N, C-alpha and C positions, 0 to 999 in steps of 0.2 A: 499611562498605559498608551501605546502606542502601537502605530500600525505601518510604521516605519522596518527597511530591511535591517534583519539581525545577522550578525557575523560571529562565529566563533570561531576560536583558532587555539591549536593545539600542535608546537614545533609547526612543522612546515605546513600543517594540515591546514586547510579554512573549507568553513563550510556557512552559507550565507541563505537563511529561511526567507522566503516575504509571507509575512502573514496578511499582507493586501490580497496576496492572489492564492487564496487555498488555502494557507498557513504551507507550502510545496517548500522544500530544498530546491531553491534555484540552481546552486552550484555545490559543490565538492571538489574540492583543488589539491591532492596531493603532489608536492615538492613542485609545484604549478602546472600540473596536469591535470584539468579535467574530465573528471568518472560520468558526467551526466549531461545527455542532451538536452541544447542550450536550445532556452525558446518559451512563449507566456504559456504553451500547454504543457510544456515537459517537464525536467527535474524530475523529483517525487514528490508525487503527493498523496494527503492520506485519503483513502477509501473508507467514509464513512457520512450516515448512519447505514450503510449496505456497502457491497462488493460484485465488482460484478455488475450482471445482469439480473434483472427482475423481469418475469414473462408479462408481457405486456401493461409493464411498469403497475404491475396490480399486488397486492400481500394482503393477509388478513391478521385480524388480533382478534382472535376469539371469533363472534359472530360480525364482527366491524368490516367492511373490504372500502380498501383504503387505494387510491388513484396518482401513482408518481406522473411528473413532465415525463414524459417519450424521447428525453435526449439523443434518442439512440434510437428512431422506429425501427421494428414495430417495442422496442425494448428501453429500460428506463435503465441505466448504467452508471455504476461510480459512486453513488452519492452523492450529497450535497455540500459535504463542506469544501470542494475543491472548488466551490464556485462562492466562496462564504470569505469576508474581511475577519478575519479574526482577532483577539486583543492578546498583544504582549502582556504578559502576568508577571513574568520576569526572564531579565536576560544579564546573564553573567559572562566572563571570558570563553567560557567552552562550554555552559549549557544555558537553554533556555528554556522556557512554559509557556503556551498560547491555549486561550480556549475561545470557547464563540456558542452560543445558547441557541439549540436546537428549534426551529422556529419554520413557518411557514417554505415551501409545501410539505413539509414533513408534520405531521398530524400531531405529534406529542411534543410536551416540553420536556428541556433537561438541558444538559454543558457536557460540552466533550471538551478534552485536555489531549494536548499533545507535548511531551517531552522531547527534549535531546540532551544528549551528555556526551559529546567529544573528547578524544583522548589521541595520542600520537599514533594509534595504529587501529581505532576502532569508535564506531559510532554506533549508541544505539537509540531507538526511537521506543516511544512508547503514547499507546494511545487507550485513553478510558472514555465512558460513556454511563452516565449516570441520567436519573429520570429525576424530575423535579416533581411529581405526581402517580399517572397512572404508569404499569407496567406495560414494555414494548417489545417486538422483535427487533432486535436490530445487530450486525456483524463490523468490523474495521481493520482495516487492512493497509497496504501501502502499494503505491503505483511509481515504481522508481525504471526511470529510461536511461539505462546504462550503454554508454558511446561504445559500437560494435569494436572500433576500432581506439587506440591511444595517440592521437598524434597522426600525422603523415607518413604513409608507410608501414606504420604499424600493423602486425597482424591483428585476423578478429578473434574478438573471445570464443574462448571454448565455453559451453554449459556441461557440467557434470553434476548428477545428483542419482539416487537410488529409492526412486518413490517405488509405494509400494501396490499401490493403483493408479490409473488413468479414470477419471470422469468419463464416459463416452459422451463426446457431443452429437450433438442434434444438428440438422441443416439450419437451424432457429439460433445457434451459438448457445445453447440451453445443454447443460447435461441433462444425459437421457435416463439418470437414475440408477442405470448401468455401471459397475465397475469393471474394467477389464486389462489387460496386461498393459503394461504402457508403452507406446509405438512408438519408433524414431521420429526427430522434429523434421521439417519448422512444427513448432506450437502455437496453437493458441485454445491452452485446453488446461484443464485444473485438477490436478493429480492430490494425493492421500500421503501423506508422508505423518501414521500413526505415534512415531517418537518423536517427533518436532523437525519443523523445517529445516534444510543443511543441503543448501545447494554453494558448488563453486563457480565461481568465475574467475578465467585463465585468460589472460593476456600476455601471449607467449615474451617473455626476455622482459615483460613489466612489472606484470601487479598480478596478486591473483588475491581475490575479495571471496571471503565465504560470510553468504546471508544464513543466518540461522535465529527460528522463533520455537518459540516452545508451543506455537500452534500447531495444529494437522493439515493445514492447507496449503496449495502454493498454486499461482498461476505461472507458467512459462510463455510468454510471446517472444518469438525468434522472427516475425514473417517481415520484419522494416529492413531495410539494409541500413539506415543509419545508428540503430537503436537494439538493443533486448532486452525485456523487462522480466521480472524475477520476481513474484508477489506475493509475498505471505499475507494469510488472511483468516481471519475467525472464522470461515464458513466458505463453504462453494458457491459458486455461479448461484441464482434463483434462489439463495439461502432461508432469507424472508418465509418463503412458503416450503422449501423443501427439507429444511433443519432449523426450523426455528429457534435462534437464541434469545430467551428475556432477559431485560433487561430490568430490574424490581428495584423497589426502592431499599432493598438490604442485598442486591447483587448485581451491584454493575460491572459491566465488561470492559474488561483489561484484555491488553494485549502490545506485547514489545517485539522487538527485532533487532540483533543488534550484527552490523558489519563490521569483520576485522579484514584488515589485509597487511599483506607483508609483499614488499617488493622484491623481485629477482633480479 
């Protein structure tokens, strides 16, 4: 069981996972070109046991109210998994598995597992949340920071997707509960894709990358100059309150996403 970086390879594709820093993908290089924004807070981190913001950091499970740390005041954001050191359960040449136990400040016991499976033209990520005892609401997803441009002089990435609706965003950055017609970007918004997440990123003349998942929710964030984010997740922001999905001893939560690419 090690917390050292794990490097996976398939052909000329290299993926690096840093279990000590929230089990995030710290690097994804295709033919020597880095796709992910570099830095301790970037790469691609898992959002677990919740995604996006929880209103004022509070959620209920039945009659119990719980308070999470306000790491993005006045809300709690993106879960605790990204701030946790994970254990390397196994690591091969092109696949690896990592786990961590849910502990304070999360009020319930359980285990989170993240799997990586790399090929020459895709990577599949899988997150699982299971309980050791009581049932509890949870969410899981990913927050990748894709570089807006791939190398100096490269054109900026184009984002293409066809959501069925957009969650109206209030002044507090939380969904209001209303579904509206999708608006043009820039975005920091959640969209509904009931047939599954399907978003294509195109760096003209360089690479096309498709982000797909059977999950029905995706947040797209492209308000920064350096990177864009396409975040498949199991529920909308504040979903622990608005659309709770219970993890029970016989019904764990599992979500997967596949990124596949072709060179242009």
